N, C-alpha and C positions, 0 to 999 in steps of 0.2 A: 414299356419293356424295350430293352436295347436289342434291336434286331441283329446287329453285328455280333454281339455276344451269343445270342441264341443260335444263329447259323454256324458260327465258329464252333460252339460247343457241340451242336448236332453233328457237324461234319467230322470232328475229331473223335467223338464217341462212336459214331457209326463205323468209321474206318477201323478204330481200335477193336471193336467187337466182332468184325467180320472174321469168321474162321477161328475164333478163340474157343477155349474149352466150354464156355457157357453155351455158345451157339451149337457146338457139337453135341453137348448133353441134351439140349432142347431138340435137336434133330433126332437123336436116338429115342427120346421119349415119344416124340410124334410118330416115329416109325414103328414103335412097339405098342401103341395104344390106339384104340378106335376114337377116343374122345380128344380130338385135336384141339377143340375149343378149350377144354380144361388144361391141356398142355400150354396153349397160348396164354391163357389167363394166369396160370401159375407162374410161367417164366416171366411174363410181363410184370406181374406184381412183384416178383423177387427183384427184378431190375429197378423198378420204381423205388422200392424200399431201400435198396443199397445206394441208389442215387440220392435219395432223401438224406440218408445217414451221412453220405460224403459231403453234401452241401451244408448240412448243419454243423458237422465237425469242422469242415473247411472254413466256415464263417467264424467259428469260435477261435480256431487256431490263427486265422488271418488277422484277427484283432490283437493277438498277442505277439505273433512272430511276423516280421516284415516279409512280404512276398518273395523278395530276392533270396532270402535264406531258405524258404520253402522250396523254391525252384532248385537251388543248389543241393539241398538235402535230397530231394527226389532224384536228381540226376546222379548223385553219388550212390544212393541206394540202388538205383537201376543198374549202374555199372557193377557194383558189388554183387548183386544177385546174378547178373550175367556171368561174371567171373566164377561165382560159386557153381553155377550150372555147368560151365565148361570144365572146371577142375574136378568136380564131384558129380558126375552124371547120374549116379544112383542106380545104374543098371546092374544086373547080376553077372 
């Protein structure tokens, strides 16, 4: 196992997940339920499954599309979504 990839992935995902809507939803479930173990197992299982799907899909796409195009596409999509949220905030 490549420790550099492991630690880089852990660090980036950990920082990206701090304070996001998934963490807030988990916080609210834990605050509203006595079974905190069930909330933990449910949220951890969901994160594991979504990560598995991302790894499987990413490995397939990575064989077809060169990584540089994936990075460029992700960057462009990120910018477009940011602009969309600024221009169309969706509030009442």
